[in-house]
Backbone bond lengths (Angstrom), bond angles and torsions (degrees), N, CA, C in turn:
res aa  C-N    CA-C-N  psi(-1)  N-CA   C-N-CA  omega(-1)  CA-C   N-CA-C  phi
1 M - - - 1.446 - - 1.532 108.35 -
2 L 1.305 115.86 121.12 1.457 120.60 177.95 1.522 109.73 -86.46
3 T 1.322 115.42 143.57 1.457 120.52 175.49 1.520 109.22 -141.04
4 V 1.297 114.71 152.04 1.459 122.31 178.02 1.523 106.28 -114.94
5 I 1.325 116.18 132.71 1.463 120.65 -176.07 1.527 109.87 -113.78
6 Y 1.329 114.27 132.69 1.457 122.00 178.14 1.519 109.13 -123.58
7 K 1.330 115.96 149.20 1.453 119.13 176.12 1.515 109.24 -109.99
8 S 1.309 114.61 152.99 1.459 121.12 -179.51 1.528 110.35 -84.60
9 P 1.325 117.29 134.25 1.459 119.26 175.11 1.534 111.76 -78.86
10 R 1.329 116.42 -14.19 1.470 121.44 -176.46 1.520 114.11 -100.84
11 K 1.319 116.42 -32.37 1.461 121.19 -173.80 1.523 109.67 -116.28
12 D 1.323 116.74 114.10 1.455 121.62 -179.45 1.525 111.06 -60.71
13 Q 1.312 116.67 138.89 1.461 124.60 177.81 1.532 112.99 58.02
14 T 1.321 117.02 32.93 1.459 122.25 178.27 1.523 108.58 -116.59
15 Y 1.339 115.46 126.21 1.462 121.59 -174.70 1.519 110.68 -129.15
16 L 1.318 115.39 147.46 1.456 122.70 178.95 1.522 108.24 -119.62
17 Y 1.329 116.02 125.19 1.462 122.64 178.15 1.530 107.58 -104.53
18 V 1.320 117.38 129.94 1.465 122.17 175.58 1.532 108.47 -132.81
19 L 1.320 116.05 167.92 1.461 120.67 -175.83 1.529 114.01 -83.23
20 K 1.339 117.51 -30.72 1.457 120.99 -177.91 1.529 109.97 -130.37
21 R 1.304 114.33 143.54 1.464 120.01 -178.67 1.528 111.35 -58.49
22 D 1.306 115.23 129.77 1.467 124.48 177.91 1.532 113.80 60.65
23 D 1.323 117.66 20.31 1.468 121.42 176.45 1.528 108.28 -107.83
24 F 1.318 115.19 99.49 1.459 121.57 -178.72 1.531 111.57 -107.36
25 S 1.319 116.62 21.05 1.460 121.21 -176.16 1.524 112.94 -63.34
26 A 1.326 118.91 -26.86 1.468 121.83 179.93 1.530 112.21 -85.30
27 V 1.323 117.17 -12.76 1.464 121.62 -176.34 1.530 109.55 -86.70
28 P 1.332 117.84 128.11 1.470 120.18 178.21 1.533 111.62 -57.45
29 K 1.330 115.36 141.45 1.464 120.69 -177.62 1.525 112.12 -58.50
30 A 1.323 116.81 -40.33 1.467 120.47 -179.37 1.533 110.51 -61.88
31 L 1.321 116.53 -38.37 1.466 120.44 178.65 1.526 110.36 -65.88
32 L 1.329 117.12 -43.73 1.464 120.39 179.26 1.524 111.78 -63.85
33 E 1.325 116.99 -36.91 1.459 120.36 178.58 1.525 110.84 -64.13
34 T 1.319 116.82 -41.82 1.460 121.69 178.84 1.526 110.52 -71.03
35 F 1.310 116.97 -39.66 1.461 123.90 -177.24 1.533 111.02 -64.76
36 G 1.326 117.00 -38.36 1.460 121.70 -174.75 1.519 110.47 91.66
37 K 1.321 116.83 -178.08 1.461 120.81 -179.00 1.530 108.95 -69.21
38 P 1.350 117.03 113.51 1.467 120.68 -176.79 1.529 112.55 -59.89
39 K 1.337 114.95 136.59 1.467 121.30 177.11 1.530 108.39 -110.52
40 L 1.322 115.86 121.68 1.464 121.93 -177.98 1.520 111.38 -58.95
41 V 1.332 115.23 130.50 1.460 121.24 178.41 1.520 110.46 -112.03
42 S 1.350 116.52 -49.38 1.461 118.44 -171.69 1.521 111.68 -163.62
43 L 1.323 114.76 159.32 1.460 123.64 168.41 1.516 106.21 -115.54
44 L 1.342 117.15 129.49 1.458 120.65 -178.62 1.520 111.01 -131.11
45 D 1.325 115.05 146.12 1.457 121.07 169.81 1.526 106.00 -100.07
46 L 1.317 116.90 103.66 1.460 121.47 -176.63 1.527 112.35 -64.86
47 A 1.317 117.06 -24.12 1.463 120.80 179.73 1.531 111.38 -67.22
48 K 1.315 116.83 -21.72 1.462 120.90 -178.31 1.530 112.49 -99.27
49 R 1.329 116.60 11.19 1.465 120.67 -178.41 1.519 110.67 -123.58
50 D 1.326 115.28 149.86 1.461 121.35 175.59 1.520 111.52 -95.80
51 K 1.355 115.59 -29.41 1.465 119.83 -178.68 1.517 109.97 -155.03
52 L 1.323 114.52 167.39 1.456 122.24 176.56 1.524 108.43 -120.43
53 A 1.317 116.40 158.18 1.467 120.71 -176.12 1.525 113.07 -62.83
54 G 1.311 118.16 -48.21 1.463 119.58 -173.05 1.504 115.41 -121.83
55 A 1.320 117.76 13.89 1.467 120.33 -178.04 1.522 110.17 -147.74
56 D 1.314 114.88 155.08 1.459 122.02 176.23 1.529 107.78 -78.67
57 I 1.312 117.15 116.30 1.463 121.45 -173.95 1.531 112.48 -59.22
58 E 1.325 117.58 -35.44 1.468 120.23 179.11 1.525 110.99 -67.32
59 K 1.326 117.35 -40.14 1.467 120.74 177.84 1.526 110.86 -65.86
60 V 1.323 116.32 -38.43 1.463 120.84 177.93 1.523 109.61 -62.53
61 Q 1.323 117.18 -48.66 1.465 121.12 -179.67 1.521 111.38 -62.06
62 Q 1.325 117.65 -43.18 1.462 121.40 179.35 1.529 111.17 -62.28
63 A 1.328 116.55 -44.74 1.466 120.08 -179.60 1.520 111.27 -66.06
64 L 1.324 116.98 -41.61 1.465 119.85 178.69 1.525 111.04 -62.20
65 T 1.320 116.88 -40.30 1.470 121.05 179.26 1.523 111.25 -69.28
66 A 1.332 116.51 -44.60 1.468 121.20 -174.90 1.525 113.58 -76.78
67 Q 1.346 116.96 -42.45 1.464 118.19 -172.94 1.526 114.80 -124.00
68 G 1.328 117.10 -6.58 1.458 120.20 176.45 1.516 115.11 87.30
69 F 1.331 118.21 1.09 1.459 121.40 176.88 1.523 109.16 -158.10
70 Y 1.335 114.66 163.83 1.464 121.46 174.77 1.519 107.28 -141.15
71 L 1.328 116.22 133.50 1.458 121.62 178.44 1.519 108.97 -106.71
72 Q 1.323 116.68 119.24 1.466 122.02 177.42 1.519 108.40 -99.39
73 M 1.333 115.33 117.21 1.456 121.95 -179.68 1.523 109.30 -96.88
74 P 1.335 117.20 159.37 1.468 118.79 177.61 1.523 110.65 -66.92
75 P 1.327 116.99 154.04 1.465 119.17 178.53 1.523 110.52 -65.06
76 Q 1.322 115.23 149.62 1.464 120.39 177.81 1.528 109.00 -68.27
77 P 1.330 117.32 136.39 1.463 118.56 177.31 1.525 110.60 -67.91
78 E 1.312 115.05 147.72 1.460 119.49 179.59 1.529 109.40 -71.88
79 D 1.309 115.38 140.87 1.462 121.35 178.29 1.524 107.63 -99.96
80 W 1.332 115.84 88.70 1.460 121.33 -175.84 1.525 111.43 -63.99
81 L 1.318 117.60 -34.93 1.463 120.11 -179.39 1.523 110.62 -65.71
82 A 1.317 117.62 -45.23 1.467 121.11 178.97 1.523 110.65 -62.79
83 E 1.330 116.85 -41.21 1.462 120.09 178.48 1.523 111.25 -63.93
84 H 1.327 116.62 -39.34 1.463 120.64 179.33 1.529 110.69 -66.64
85 K 1.337 116.66 -43.20 1.463 120.55 178.81 1.530 110.34 -62.48
86 E 1.326 116.39 -41.16 1.455 120.60 177.86 1.526 110.53 -63.22
87 W 1.317 116.63 -42.27 1.456 121.61 178.31 1.528 110.11 -62.65
88 L 1.338 117.67 -43.47 1.459 121.89 178.59 1.527 111.40 -61.16
89 G 1.329 115.97 -36.83 1.467 120.55 179.64 1.515 112.44 -67.55
90 D 1.320 117.44 -27.38 1.452 122.28 -179.95 1.532 112.44 -81.45
91 H 1.324 117.52 -13.93 1.471 119.95 -175.28 1.507 111.86 -113.18
């Protein structure tokens, strides 16, 4: 399965995967407006890969098949304070 990956100029570490280059017809207009003008990053053949750097390859393939696009968001920042409070509660 071929996919084209674009990065958002507005949202750091946010990527949009689509099936065809410059074809955003499956992507909701509101999402594209928030995303900004997509900047081409890469073309990948997912069939030749076992994993992706920042996304679950199976979820990407499922989303591309079901809806024609996949949106990769940045990872959630760790909440060190909550982890510390939880640790304190255990001791």
